[in-house]
N, C-alpha and C positions, 0 to 999 in steps of 0.2 A: 618448394613451399610446404611447410608442415600444416596439416589440418588440425585444427584445434581439438577435434573429437578424438583424434589419435593420441595427442598429448594428454587429454583429461583421463583417457582410459589408463594410462600409465601412473597418473597421479592420484587415481581413486583410492588406492590403498591408504596413501597419506591423509586422504580426506577422513577416511573411516578412523584413522589413528588419532585423529583430532589435531593435525597439524595445520589448523586453518589459517594461522597468521602467516606462515611461510607461503601458502598458496594464494593468500590475499595480496602479499607484496608482489608475487611472481605474476599473477593475472592482472593486477592493476598496472604493472610495468608494461606487459604485452599489450594492453588495450590502449596504452598512451605513449607507445614508442615513438610516434611521429610528432609529438608536441612537447613542449618544455615541461608538462607535468610529470613526465617520466622520472625526472631527476628525484622527485620525492621518494619514489620507491626503488630505484635503481640498486643501491648498495645492498639492501637486504634481499632484493630479488636475486641479484647475481650470486650472493652468498648461499641462498636456499638452492638455486639451480645447480651450483657446483657441488653441493652435498649430494644431490640425487642424480646427477648426470650419469654416472657409471651405470646405475640401474635403467635409466632412461634408454640409453644407447641411440638416441636420435641423432645427436650430432658427433662428429669425430672429434671435436675440440671442446674442452670444457668452458665454452663461452655462450653466455645467454644470446648474443647477437646473432648466432648460427641459426636460432629458431626463426629469426624474423625474414621477411614478413610472414605473420601467421594468416591462414586462411580461416575466417571466423564462420565455421559451418554450424552456427547456432541460430535458433529461430528469430532472435532479435539483435542483430549485430549493430554497432554505432553507425550514425550516417557517416558517409565518406568525407562530406564537405559540411561540417557542423557550423551553425549559425551563432551558437551560444553555448555555454558550459553550465553544468549543475552538479550538485552532490546529493546523494540519496541517503538520508539518515532515517533509522528505523525502518530500513528499506523493505521489510517483509519479503514478498515474492516479486516485487518489481512493479506495483501498481502506479507509481509515479514515473518509472523509467520508461515504460512502453509509450505512454503518450507523449512525454517530452522528447523522447527520440524521434517520434513521428513528426514533431513540429521542428525538427533540426537540431535538438539539442544533443550535446555530447557529455555523458556522465564521467566525472573525473574521480569520483571517490564514492564508495558505499560503505555503510555500516549497518550490521543487523546481528543481534544477540543469539537468535534461535538457530540451533544447528540445522533442523530440518528446512527452515526457511533458506538458510545458506546454500543447501543443496539444490533447492529449487532455482534459486538465483543464478547459481552457476550453470545448471542445465540449459537456461534459457539465454543468458547474457555472455557466458564465457568469462565470469569474473566472481570470485569468492569474495563476499563482503568482509570487511574487518568487524571483529566482534564487539565485545562490551564497551560501549561509548564511555562509561565511567572510568575504564582503566586504559583508555587509549591516549597515546601522545598526540595531541592536536596539531603538533608542528608538521605532521605527515600530510595533514588536509591541505590540498593546494588551493590557490586562488580560483574563484569560480564567480559566475554571474548570478545564478539562482541557488539559494539554499532550500531544499525540500525537506520537510520532516513531518511525517505522520506520527507525532510523539505520544507516548502514553501519558495519561493525566495522572498526576500524583498530588496529594494535598500538601500545602506548605503554609507556614505562618506569614502573615503580613503585619504583625503587631508592631508598633512603633514606627519610626521614620525609616524609609528605605536606605540601606547603605549599599550601594553597588548591587551585588547579586546575592548578598548574606541571607535574605529571606528565602531564596530559592536553592541555597547550597544543600546538596544532598538529594536533590530531585533530578530527574532526567532532562528536563527543560534547561536547568542550570548549564549543562554541558552544551546544549545548542547555543545558549547565550555566549559562552566562551568562544566557540567557533565563529560566531557572528562577529564579536568584538575583535578577534584576531585577523579574520579575513575580509571583513566588510563587503560581503557580497552586494550587489546592486539591488537584488530582490530577495525577500524572506517569504517563502510559501508554506505555511503550516496548516495542518488539517487535524481535526479532533472530533470526538462525539459531540453531539448536540448538547448533552448535559454540561459540557464544559461552561456553557453560557450561565448556568445557574449554580455551578459547584461552589460550594463554601459561601453561600450568599452572594454570588457573583464576584467575590473577592479574588479568586483565582485567575479568571480571565483579566480582570482589571490589572492585576500585578504583571501578568505576561504582556500585556499592550503597554503599560508604563515602562517596563524594561526595554522593550524594543524602541519606545519613543526616546529613552535615555541613550540609547545605541544610535540615535540619529535618523530613525525611520518615521515616515508618515504611515500610519496603520489604518487599514480598512478590514472590516469582518462582516461576514454574513452566513447565516445558515441556509445550505442548499440542500435540495432532495435530488438524489440520483435518477429518480422517475422523470424528472424535467429534462433529463439529458440522453434519452434514448434507450434506457434499460428498465424493465418492469419490476423495480423493487423500491419499495417505501423506505429509503435509506437516507436519513438527514444527518448532516455533518456540518460543523462550523469550519469555514475556510478563513484563515487570517492572512493578509497580504501587507507586507511592508516594503516601502520603497524610499530611496534617499531623498527624492525631491517631488515625487507625484503622489497623489491619492488615487488608489485604484477603484475604477468605477464598475461596481457588479451589475449595474443596469445594462451594460452593453454585452453580457454574456448571451450567447446564441442558445435558446431553449427550444424543445420540441414538445409536441403533443404527448401525453402520456402513453406509452406502448401498453400492450396487453400481454400476460405472461404466455399465453397459449402459443404466441408466434415464435417463442424462443425454445419450445420444448422438442425433444427427441422423437422421432416417429417410432423407433424401435430402440429397445435397450433391455437390461435386465431390471425391470421395474419392481419396486418395493410397495406392494399393495397393502391397504390396511385390512387386516385379517381378524377384526374384532367388531362388536356392535358399535354403530355410530349413527347420528341423526343429521339429516339434511334438510334444511329449512325451506319451506316453500317460498317465503317472502325474503329474497336475498337483496339487501340494499347496497349500493355502491357508496362508500365513505368518501369524503373530501380527498383523502390521501390516495384513492384509487383502489383501495382494498375492498374486496368483496366478501364479507363473512358468510360462508355457505352452510356451515354446520359444526359439528363437535363430537368428539369420542364421547361415549356413554359412560363417563367416569363420575363417580361420586364427588361433588364439590361442595364447599362451604357456602350457605347461602345467606347466613346471618349477617345483617348490616349491609347487604348488597342490594342495590336498587332493582326492583321487579323488572324482568325483561332483559337484563344485562348480566344475568348470572354467568353466562358462558363467554363474556368478554371481560369479565372481573380479572383482576390481577391474581386473585386466588385460584383461578382456574388454569393459568399458565398457558402461554403461546403454543407449546407442542401439542396441546389437546384440542386446538382450534383447526378448523378446515376452511381453506380460502379457495374461491372460484378462480380458475385461470382465465375467466374473462375480465379480470382486474389484474392488479399488480400483486407482487409477493412482499411479505414483511421483510424487514431487514435480516439478512443472513447473520446469525449469531456466531460468536467464536466459542461461546461456553457449551452449546449443545454437542454432545458426542456425535450425534447423527447429522448435525450441522443443518437442518432444514426442516420445514414444517409440512404439514399434510395439505395436498391440494386436490381439488375436485376437477377432474378432466374427463371429457367424453363419458360422463356418467359413472366414473370409478374414482376412488380415493387412493392416492398414492403419495410418495414422496419424491421430491426432485433427485435426479441422478447427480453424481459429482460433476459431470460435464455440463449439465443445465446450471448448477450453482455458479460455476465459473463463467458460463456465457452470460448470465443475468447480472454479473458484475463487470461485464464488458471485456473480459479476456478472450483473445482470439483462440479458435479452436487449435491452432497450431501450438499453443502454449503447452509445454512439456510438464507433465505431472509426476511427482515422485511416487514411489510404491509404498504408500503408507496412508490408508484411507482416513483414519482418525485425524492425522496431521494435515491432510488436504482440507478437511472441513474446517479445521482451526485455522489454517492459512487463509482461506477465502473469507472466513468471517471476519478476520483481523485486517482485511486488505482495504483498498479504495475502490471506488466505482471509477473505471478508467475513462469512460466518456465525459464524466463531470470533470475529471482532473484535466483532461485534455481541452475542454471548453474554457476552464480558468487559465490553462497554460497558453492557449491561443491568445487570450486577451492580455496577458502579461507581456507576451511577445509584441503585441499590437501597441498596447498603451505605454508600457514601461521600458521596453528594450528598443522601441522603433526610433526614438530620438537620437539613440546612439549611433545609428546607422547613416544619419544625414550629414 
């Protein structure tokens, strides 16, 4: 039996040379060789493997079958006896995959455009995602029970009457609709930023919901906060669930008391302390969100037009200049900040979160393997989803929407 880590070491050169598509077909075939899904990937997987077999020298014969079965020595292998299947679109680093696998799901297709995210995904799941969804042949996407997509939000026009998907053509959500129309998954599970609720005077969200309804789905939506699901981060996201015959009930989600940040921090690490003047407030009030504004860096700010007493909370002062107490929660980790995190007051000192702490407050297990690129790591975690929140929703999808199928 070949260990996957030995195979991937030999494939790493191809990864660096940008041959992600061949690796995507090969790894998807290897991940699905025991089910009917593998037929979607076999022809190109065999072709790619035969091209590289002489260099690999793993098998004596140029047959892909000689590699099977593979020992998946990765942190997050697929469940041996899956209860349902799902696909992972705009997969990022696997924020949907980890919790859905824990719930018994088998991922049968992944797509992710960013090269660094593809590397992280492969390191942890043994599978290279397919690339640009706008250039992908959707015929290779197999049938599945749940379609998962943390899709980017793009503006599109909804002027005039809707004609199929014409008003979303050219946007990324359009390609998700195409896959839904072709494969008709039992459940659609979408995630986006809270701002989607208000985007383009609420027309964007209205259009998405109407298209899902046109495709035959009963749609439910709700804004959820990661801090209600066991991680100390004020991260609000809209969740959209579509099902063929039932309406998803968000009230059944199992929520938890808001945790505090200090319980998730490292005892020892190479901490980055604030080495410039700053002010710590004597009166630190806990906001309804769980945030505790503790102070600010002593930088000049624009005060004109700002309500007295809120200068350092104003948008003109920017989040990176604020300091938050670890007795509360942390603000939502951003993808835009090159440092990826804000200043915290902990044990009387002001410092930033470590990269390990950032992944921890998003719910990623400590065994998650990180790529060797710090800037990309912060970008990846800022773009990801809070795993415990996704798991809570996934659990109820399984209970409410897939349960009837088992009877």
